[in-house]
C-alpha positions in Angstrom: 52.1 38.3 -42.6 53.0 40.3 -39.7 52.3 43.8 -38.5 53.6 45.8 -35.5 51.2 47.5 -33.2 51.4 49.0 -29.8 50.1 45.6 -28.2 53.0 43.7 -29.6 53.7 41.8 -32.8 50.6 40.3 -34.5 51.2 37.2 -36.5 48.6 36.2 -39.0 49.2 32.8 -40.5 47.7 31.6 -43.6 45.6 29.0 -41.9 43.7 31.8 -40.2 45.5 31.5 -36.8 46.4 34.7 -35.1 49.3 34.9 -32.5 50.2 38.1 -30.6 53.7 38.4 -29.1 54.1 40.8 -26.3 57.1 42.0 -24.4 57.3 40.9 -20.8 59.3 42.2 -17.8 60.0 40.5 -14.4 60.0 42.4 -11.2 60.1 41.2 -7.5 57.0 42.7 -5.9 55.4 42.2 -2.4 51.9 41.2 -1.7 51.0 44.2 0.6 47.3 43.8 1.1 45.0 40.9 0.2 41.1 40.2 0.4 39.6 37.0 1.1 36.2 35.6 -0.1 33.4 36.0 2.4 32.3 32.5 2.0 35.8 30.9 1.8 38.3 32.4 4.3 41.2 30.2 2.9 40.8 31.8 -0.6 42.3 34.9 -1.5 40.2 37.2 -3.6 42.4 39.9 -4.9 46.0 41.3 -4.0 47.6 44.6 -4.0 51.3 44.6 -5.1 53.9 47.0 -4.0 57.7 47.6 -4.4 59.8 48.4 -1.4 62.0 51.4 -1.4 65.6 51.3 0.3 63.9 53.2 3.3 61.4 50.4 3.9 58.4 52.3 2.5 56.1 50.5 0.0 55.0 52.1 -3.3 51.9 50.6 -4.6 52.4 48.9 -8.0 48.8 47.9 -8.7 46.1 45.4 -8.0 45.3 41.9 -9.4 42.4 39.6 -9.2 41.1 36.9 -11.1 41.0 33.0 -10.9 44.8 32.6 -11.5 45.7 35.2 -9.1 43.3 33.7 -6.5 45.0 30.5 -6.8 48.6 31.9 -6.7 47.9 34.2 -3.7 46.0 31.4 -1.8 49.0 29.1 -2.2 51.3 31.7 -1.1 49.2 33.0 1.9 47.4 29.8 2.9 49.3 29.5 6.3 48.9 33.1 7.1 45.2 33.8 6.0 43.8 33.1 9.6 46.4 34.9 11.5 46.2 38.8 12.0 48.9 40.7 10.6 50.7 43.9 11.8 51.9 46.7 9.7 55.6 46.3 8.6 57.8 48.7 10.5 61.6 48.9 9.8 
């Protein structure tokens, strides 16, 4: 049995299991701001994502946080977390 809802396609199996299939999209976004945990300076806490326009200006896409984002952001930023950053200028 299936039904289509705004969240995606919900599949209800006779066994009682429920699956939700949702559409996805991929984008290339930049981490434009990040915060670190006060007790773990090498661990990102949250990130702010942005898209860069052709003129070099960033448009904020949204913020992300949570355990999986912390691991990803910390992995990407681990070498840069203790270095001061300057604003991007084109």
